[in-house]
Biotite code that builds the C-alpha atoms (Angstrom):
import biotite.structure as struc

atoms = struc.array([
    struc.Atom([0.000, 0.000, 0.000], chain_id="A", res_id=1, res_name="MET", atom_name="CA", element="C"),
    struc.Atom([1.592, 3.310, -1.008], chain_id="A", res_id=2, res_name="PRO", atom_name="CA", element="C"),
    struc.Atom([2.185, 5.977, 1.599], chain_id="A", res_id=3, res_name="ILE", atom_name="CA", element="C"),
    struc.Atom([0.012, 8.988, 0.977], chain_id="A", res_id=4, res_name="ILE", atom_name="CA", element="C"),
    struc.Atom([1.817, 12.218, 1.528], chain_id="A", res_id=5, res_name="GLY", atom_name="CA", element="C"),
    struc.Atom([3.550, 15.106, -0.065], chain_id="A", res_id=6, res_name="VAL", atom_name="CA", element="C"),
    struc.Atom([6.751, 14.593, -1.987], chain_id="A", res_id=7, res_name="ARG", atom_name="CA", element="C"),
    struc.Atom([9.384, 17.287, -2.076], chain_id="A", res_id=8, res_name="PHE", atom_name="CA", element="C"),
    struc.Atom([12.363, 17.565, -4.338], chain_id="A", res_id=9, res_name="SER", atom_name="CA", element="C"),
    struc.Atom([15.738, 18.398, -2.869], chain_id="A", res_id=10, res_name="ILE", atom_name="CA", element="C"),
    struc.Atom([15.480, 21.949, -4.194], chain_id="A", res_id=11, res_name="GLY", atom_name="CA", element="C"),
    struc.Atom([12.060, 22.391, -2.613], chain_id="A", res_id=12, res_name="THR", atom_name="CA", element="C"),
    struc.Atom([13.322, 21.081, 0.747], chain_id="A", res_id=13, res_name="MET", atom_name="CA", element="C"),
    struc.Atom([16.238, 23.522, 0.623], chain_id="A", res_id=14, res_name="ALA", atom_name="CA", element="C"),
    struc.Atom([13.837, 26.387, -0.082], chain_id="A", res_id=15, res_name="ALA", atom_name="CA", element="C"),
    struc.Atom([11.602, 25.340, 2.827], chain_id="A", res_id=16, res_name="ILE", atom_name="CA", element="C"),
    struc.Atom([14.582, 25.085, 5.191], chain_id="A", res_id=17, res_name="GLU", atom_name="CA", element="C"),
    struc.Atom([15.756, 28.512, 4.052], chain_id="A", res_id=18, res_name="ASN", atom_name="CA", element="C"),
    struc.Atom([12.313, 30.018, 4.719], chain_id="A", res_id=19, res_name="GLU", atom_name="CA", element="C"),
    struc.Atom([12.252, 28.403, 8.150], chain_id="A", res_id=20, res_name="MET", atom_name="CA", element="C"),
    struc.Atom([15.663, 29.844, 9.004], chain_id="A", res_id=21, res_name="GLN", atom_name="CA", element="C"),
    struc.Atom([14.598, 33.316, 7.856], chain_id="A", res_id=22, res_name="ILE", atom_name="CA", element="C"),
    struc.Atom([11.396, 33.047, 9.871], chain_id="A", res_id=23, res_name="SER", atom_name="CA", element="C"),
    struc.Atom([13.248, 31.863, 12.969], chain_id="A", res_id=24, res_name="MET", atom_name="CA", element="C"),
    struc.Atom([15.832, 34.636, 12.739], chain_id="A", res_id=25, res_name="SER", atom_name="CA", element="C"),
    struc.Atom([13.074, 37.242, 12.416], chain_id="A", res_id=26, res_name="GLN", atom_name="CA", element="C"),
    struc.Atom([11.279, 35.802, 15.444], chain_id="A", res_id=27, res_name="GLU", atom_name="CA", element="C"),
    struc.Atom([14.360, 35.814, 17.622], chain_id="A", res_id=28, res_name="THR", atom_name="CA", element="C"),
    struc.Atom([15.546, 39.231, 16.526], chain_id="A", res_id=29, res_name="GLY", atom_name="CA", element="C"),
    struc.Atom([19.156, 39.332, 15.614], chain_id="A", res_id=30, res_name="ASN", atom_name="CA", element="C"),
    struc.Atom([19.967, 35.694, 16.396], chain_id="A", res_id=31, res_name="SER", atom_name="CA", element="C"),
    struc.Atom([22.491, 35.403, 13.584], chain_id="A", res_id=32, res_name="ARG", atom_name="CA", element="C"),
    struc.Atom([24.553, 38.254, 15.002], chain_id="A", res_id=33, res_name="ARG", atom_name="CA", element="C"),
    struc.Atom([24.308, 36.694, 18.446], chain_id="A", res_id=34, res_name="MET", atom_name="CA", element="C"),
    struc.Atom([25.562, 33.399, 17.018], chain_id="A", res_id=35, res_name="ALA", atom_name="CA", element="C"),
    struc.Atom([28.454, 35.187, 15.308], chain_id="A", res_id=36, res_name="GLU", atom_name="CA", element="C"),
    struc.Atom([29.290, 36.996, 18.567], chain_id="A", res_id=37, res_name="GLU", atom_name="CA", element="C"),
    struc.Atom([29.270, 33.768, 20.463], chain_id="A", res_id=38, res_name="SER", atom_name="CA", element="C"),
    struc.Atom([31.251, 32.040, 17.717], chain_id="A", res_id=39, res_name="GLY", atom_name="CA", element="C"),
    struc.Atom([33.947, 34.704, 17.614], chain_id="A", res_id=40, res_name="HIS", atom_name="CA", element="C"),
    struc.Atom([34.458, 34.778, 21.368], chain_id="A", res_id=41, res_name="LEU", atom_name="CA", element="C"),
    struc.Atom([34.332, 30.992, 21.612], chain_id="A", res_id=42, res_name="GLU", atom_name="CA", element="C"),
    struc.Atom([36.973, 30.779, 18.875], chain_id="A", res_id=43, res_name="ARG", atom_name="CA", element="C"),
    struc.Atom([39.146, 33.228, 20.836], chain_id="A", res_id=44, res_name="GLU", atom_name="CA", element="C"),
    struc.Atom([38.744, 31.066, 23.933], chain_id="A", res_id=45, res_name="LYS", atom_name="CA", element="C"),
    struc.Atom([39.675, 27.894, 22.032], chain_id="A", res_id=46, res_name="ARG", atom_name="CA", element="C"),
    struc.Atom([42.706, 29.623, 20.525], chain_id="A", res_id=47, res_name="THR", atom_name="CA", element="C"),
    struc.Atom([44.073, 30.887, 23.831], chain_id="A", res_id=48, res_name="VAL", atom_name="CA", element="C"),
    struc.Atom([43.379, 27.494, 25.421], chain_id="A", res_id=49, res_name="THR", atom_name="CA", element="C"),
    struc.Atom([45.375, 25.682, 22.732], chain_id="A", res_id=50, res_name="GLU", atom_name="CA", element="C"),
    struc.Atom([48.224, 28.202, 22.952], chain_id="A", res_id=51, res_name="MET", atom_name="CA", element="C"),
    struc.Atom([48.481, 27.723, 26.711], chain_id="A", res_id=52, res_name="ILE", atom_name="CA", element="C"),
    struc.Atom([48.334, 23.919, 26.296], chain_id="A", res_id=53, res_name="ARG", atom_name="CA", element="C"),
    struc.Atom([51.194, 24.013, 23.792], chain_id="A", res_id=54, res_name="ILE", atom_name="CA", element="C"),
    struc.Atom([53.298, 26.251, 26.038], chain_id="A", res_id=55, res_name="TYR", atom_name="CA", element="C"),
    struc.Atom([52.600, 24.293, 29.216], chain_id="A", res_id=56, res_name="CYS", atom_name="CA", element="C"),
    struc.Atom([53.115, 20.923, 27.543], chain_id="A", res_id=57, res_name="GLY", atom_name="CA", element="C"),
    struc.Atom([56.535, 21.951, 26.237], chain_id="A", res_id=58, res_name="ASP", atom_name="CA", element="C"),
    struc.Atom([57.734, 23.874, 29.302], chain_id="A", res_id=59, res_name="HIS", atom_name="CA", element="C"),
    struc.Atom([56.122, 22.360, 32.385], chain_id="A", res_id=60, res_name="HIS", atom_name="CA", element="C"),
    struc.Atom([55.194, 18.852, 31.247], chain_id="A", res_id=61, res_name="ARG", atom_name="CA", element="C"),
    struc.Atom([52.345, 18.496, 33.739], chain_id="A", res_id=62, res_name="ALA", atom_name="CA", element="C"),
    struc.Atom([51.095, 14.924, 33.798], chain_id="A", res_id=63, res_name="GLU", atom_name="CA", element="C"),
    struc.Atom([47.366, 15.668, 33.946], chain_id="A", res_id=64, res_name="ASP", atom_name="CA", element="C"),
    struc.Atom([46.806, 18.612, 31.597], chain_id="A", res_id=65, res_name="GLY", atom_name="CA", element="C"),
    struc.Atom([47.920, 22.062, 32.683], chain_id="A", res_id=66, res_name="LEU", atom_name="CA", element="C"),
    struc.Atom([50.120, 22.950, 35.627], chain_id="A", res_id=67, res_name="CYS", atom_name="CA", element="C"),
    struc.Atom([48.556, 25.200, 38.269], chain_id="A", res_id=68, res_name="SER", atom_name="CA", element="C"),
    struc.Atom([50.325, 28.325, 36.937], chain_id="A", res_id=69, res_name="GLU", atom_name="CA", element="C"),
    struc.Atom([49.075, 27.787, 33.380], chain_id="A", res_id=70, res_name="CYS", atom_name="CA", element="C"),
    struc.Atom([45.633, 26.803, 34.626], chain_id="A", res_id=71, res_name="ASN", atom_name="CA", element="C"),
    struc.Atom([45.463, 30.105, 36.529], chain_id="A", res_id=72, res_name="ASP", atom_name="CA", element="C"),
    struc.Atom([46.520, 31.970, 33.377], chain_id="A", res_id=73, res_name="LEU", atom_name="CA", element="C"),
    struc.Atom([43.856, 30.194, 31.313], chain_id="A", res_id=74, res_name="LEU", atom_name="CA", element="C"),
    struc.Atom([41.160, 30.955, 33.896], chain_id="A", res_id=75, res_name="THR", atom_name="CA", element="C"),
    struc.Atom([42.244, 34.600, 33.927], chain_id="A", res_id=76, res_name="TYR", atom_name="CA", element="C"),
    struc.Atom([42.283, 34.840, 30.120], chain_id="A", res_id=77, res_name="ALA", atom_name="CA", element="C"),
    struc.Atom([38.800, 33.305, 29.798], chain_id="A", res_id=78, res_name="ILE", atom_name="CA", element="C"),
    struc.Atom([37.487, 35.684, 32.451], chain_id="A", res_id=79, res_name="LYS", atom_name="CA", element="C"),
    struc.Atom([38.977, 38.646, 30.560], chain_id="A", res_id=80, res_name="ARG", atom_name="CA", element="C"),
    struc.Atom([37.312, 37.472, 27.335], chain_id="A", res_id=81, res_name="LEU", atom_name="CA", element="C"),
    struc.Atom([33.969, 37.089, 29.112], chain_id="A", res_id=82, res_name="ASP", atom_name="CA", element="C"),
    struc.Atom([34.230, 40.630, 30.500], chain_id="A", res_id=83, res_name="CYS", atom_name="CA", element="C"),
    struc.Atom([35.467, 42.315, 27.302], chain_id="A", res_id=84, res_name="CYS", atom_name="CA", element="C"),
    struc.Atom([33.699, 45.622, 26.666], chain_id="A", res_id=85, res_name="LEU", atom_name="CA", element="C"),
    struc.Atom([33.794, 45.140, 22.899], chain_id="A", res_id=86, res_name="PHE", atom_name="CA", element="C"),
    struc.Atom([31.895, 41.838, 22.836], chain_id="A", res_id=87, res_name="GLY", atom_name="CA", element="C"),
    struc.Atom([31.776, 40.376, 19.319], chain_id="A", res_id=88, res_name="ALA", atom_name="CA", element="C"),
    struc.Atom([33.602, 43.403, 17.901], chain_id="A", res_id=89, res_name="ASP", atom_name="CA", element="C"),
    struc.Atom([36.572, 42.568, 20.099], chain_id="A", res_id=90, res_name="LYS", atom_name="CA", element="C"),
    struc.Atom([39.914, 42.978, 18.372], chain_id="A", res_id=91, res_name="PRO", atom_name="CA", element="C"),
    struc.Atom([42.789, 40.700, 19.269], chain_id="A", res_id=92, res_name="ILE", atom_name="CA", element="C"),
    struc.Atom([44.364, 41.856, 22.507], chain_id="A", res_id=93, res_name="CYS", atom_name="CA", element="C"),
    struc.Atom([47.512, 43.169, 20.797], chain_id="A", res_id=94, res_name="ALA", atom_name="CA", element="C"),
    struc.Atom([45.381, 45.638, 18.795], chain_id="A", res_id=95, res_name="ASN", atom_name="CA", element="C"),
    struc.Atom([43.096, 46.621, 21.661], chain_id="A", res_id=96, res_name="CYS", atom_name="CA", element="C"),
    struc.Atom([43.035, 50.155, 23.051], chain_id="A", res_id=97, res_name="GLN", atom_name="CA", element="C"),
    struc.Atom([42.090, 48.900, 26.514], chain_id="A", res_id=98, res_name="ILE", atom_name="CA", element="C"),
    struc.Atom([44.651, 46.716, 28.237], chain_id="A", res_id=99, res_name="HIS", atom_name="CA", element="C"),
    struc.Atom([42.585, 44.829, 30.788], chain_id="A", res_id=100, res_name="CYS", atom_name="CA", element="C"),
    struc.Atom([45.276, 42.350, 31.852], chain_id="A", res_id=101, res_name="TYR", atom_name="CA", element="C"),
    struc.Atom([47.289, 42.967, 34.992], chain_id="A", res_id=102, res_name="LYS", atom_name="CA", element="C"),
    struc.Atom([50.921, 43.698, 34.009], chain_id="A", res_id=103, res_name="PRO", atom_name="CA", element="C"),
    struc.Atom([52.277, 40.358, 35.294], chain_id="A", res_id=104, res_name="ALA", atom_name="CA", element="C"),
    struc.Atom([49.540, 38.353, 33.548], chain_id="A", res_id=105, res_name="MET", atom_name="CA", element="C"),
    struc.Atom([49.970, 40.399, 30.391], chain_id="A", res_id=106, res_name="ARG", atom_name="CA", element="C"),
    struc.Atom([53.675, 39.577, 30.311], chain_id="A", res_id=107, res_name="GLU", atom_name="CA", element="C"),
    struc.Atom([52.953, 35.898, 30.941], chain_id="A", res_id=108, res_name="HIS", atom_name="CA", element="C"),
    struc.Atom([50.332, 35.607, 28.169], chain_id="A", res_id=109, res_name="ILE", atom_name="CA", element="C"),
    struc.Atom([52.644, 37.525, 25.842], chain_id="A", res_id=110, res_name="HIS", atom_name="CA", element="C"),
    struc.Atom([55.410, 34.989, 26.547], chain_id="A", res_id=111, res_name="GLU", atom_name="CA", element="C"),
    struc.Atom([52.977, 32.114, 25.933], chain_id="A", res_id=112, res_name="VAL", atom_name="CA", element="C"),
    struc.Atom([51.812, 33.593, 22.622], chain_id="A", res_id=113, res_name="MET", atom_name="CA", element="C"),
    struc.Atom([55.349, 34.312, 21.428], chain_id="A", res_id=114, res_name="ARG", atom_name="CA", element="C"),
    struc.Atom([56.217, 30.671, 22.008], chain_id="A", res_id=115, res_name="TYR", atom_name="CA", element="C"),
    struc.Atom([52.973, 28.986, 20.924], chain_id="A", res_id=116, res_name="ALA", atom_name="CA", element="C"),
    struc.Atom([52.060, 31.239, 17.984], chain_id="A", res_id=117, res_name="GLY", atom_name="CA", element="C"),
    struc.Atom([54.484, 29.761, 15.449], chain_id="A", res_id=118, res_name="PRO", atom_name="CA", element="C"),
    struc.Atom([53.738, 26.224, 16.682], chain_id="A", res_id=119, res_name="ARG", atom_name="CA", element="C"),
    struc.Atom([50.017, 26.770, 16.136], chain_id="A", res_id=120, res_name="MET", atom_name="CA", element="C"),
    struc.Atom([50.700, 26.813, 12.380], chain_id="A", res_id=121, res_name="LEU", atom_name="CA", element="C"),
    struc.Atom([51.745, 23.147, 12.576], chain_id="A", res_id=122, res_name="TRP", atom_name="CA", element="C"),
    struc.Atom([49.433, 21.853, 15.290], chain_id="A", res_id=123, res_name="ARG", atom_name="CA", element="C"),
    struc.Atom([46.255, 23.829, 14.518], chain_id="A", res_id=124, res_name="HIS", atom_name="CA", element="C"),
    struc.Atom([46.667, 25.433, 11.083], chain_id="A", res_id=125, res_name="PRO", atom_name="CA", element="C"),
    struc.Atom([43.010, 26.460, 10.599], chain_id="A", res_id=126, res_name="VAL", atom_name="CA", element="C"),
    struc.Atom([42.813, 28.009, 14.042], chain_id="A", res_id=127, res_name="MET", atom_name="CA", element="C"),
    struc.Atom([46.091, 29.841, 13.414], chain_id="A", res_id=128, res_name="ALA", atom_name="CA", element="C"),
    struc.Atom([44.885, 31.151, 10.041], chain_id="A", res_id=129, res_name="ALA", atom_name="CA", element="C"),
    struc.Atom([41.667, 32.453, 11.579], chain_id="A", res_id=130, res_name="ARG", atom_name="CA", element="C"),
    struc.Atom([43.668, 34.167, 14.318], chain_id="A", res_id=131, res_name="HIS", atom_name="CA", element="C"),
    struc.Atom([45.840, 35.834, 11.685], chain_id="A", res_id=132, res_name="LEU", atom_name="CA", element="C"),
    struc.Atom([42.708, 37.018, 9.871], chain_id="A", res_id=133, res_name="LEU", atom_name="CA", element="C"),
    struc.Atom([41.337, 38.394, 13.144], chain_id="A", res_id=134, res_name="ASP", atom_name="CA", element="C"),
    struc.Atom([44.645, 40.193, 13.619], chain_id="A", res_id=135, res_name="LYS", atom_name="CA", element="C"),
    struc.Atom([44.028, 42.192, 10.457], chain_id="A", res_id=136, res_name="SER", atom_name="CA", element="C"),
    struc.Atom([40.621, 43.417, 11.682], chain_id="A", res_id=137, res_name="ARG", atom_name="CA", element="C"),
    struc.Atom([40.709, 47.060, 12.737], chain_id="A", res_id=138, res_name="PRO", atom_name="CA", element="C"),
    struc.Atom([40.127, 47.833, 16.373], chain_id="A", res_id=139, res_name="ALA", atom_name="CA", element="C"),
    struc.Atom([36.725, 49.437, 16.982], chain_id="A", res_id=140, res_name="PRO", atom_name="CA", element="C"),
    struc.Atom([36.293, 52.746, 18.760], chain_id="A", res_id=141, res_name="ASP", atom_name="CA", element="C"),
    struc.Atom([36.015, 52.636, 22.502], chain_id="A", res_id=142, res_name="LEU", atom_name="CA", element="C"),
    struc.Atom([32.489, 51.984, 23.741], chain_id="A", res_id=143, res_name="PRO", atom_name="CA", element="C"),
    struc.Atom([30.967, 55.108, 25.244], chain_id="A", res_id=144, res_name="ARG", atom_name="CA", element="C"),
    struc.Atom([29.521, 54.995, 28.758], chain_id="A", res_id=145, res_name="PRO", atom_name="CA", element="C"),
    struc.Atom([25.768, 55.539, 28.963], chain_id="A", res_id=146, res_name="ARG", atom_name="CA", element="C"),
])
């Protein structure tokens, strides 16, 4: 007994999915921008995490992940990313007009990035390429207080 129903071609299904996505994004406001914001900051977090892992693995050789010093640095870096005033428009820290790191932590993360940056090209080439593209983005103007 044949199944009674509606048949859609692949092109029709793609059009329906596209309409659904447009409808959903209109319902939720600017959800695409929110996803991009989240994606950009999450990518920054993954990049700094991998850089610290490379540095710690080669310098401290902790047996179970990161040593306490590098774990503290990672926690601090993630907290700084979460509190960034620029949000999704955040430039890379080297291009930022606001230096939110404490001087000692800034020096430590700078040392980590100097070491891990070139090694990222071999271990995580896509992540490194995206970071280089982010580096070319201009820094936005400072957010104005309300």
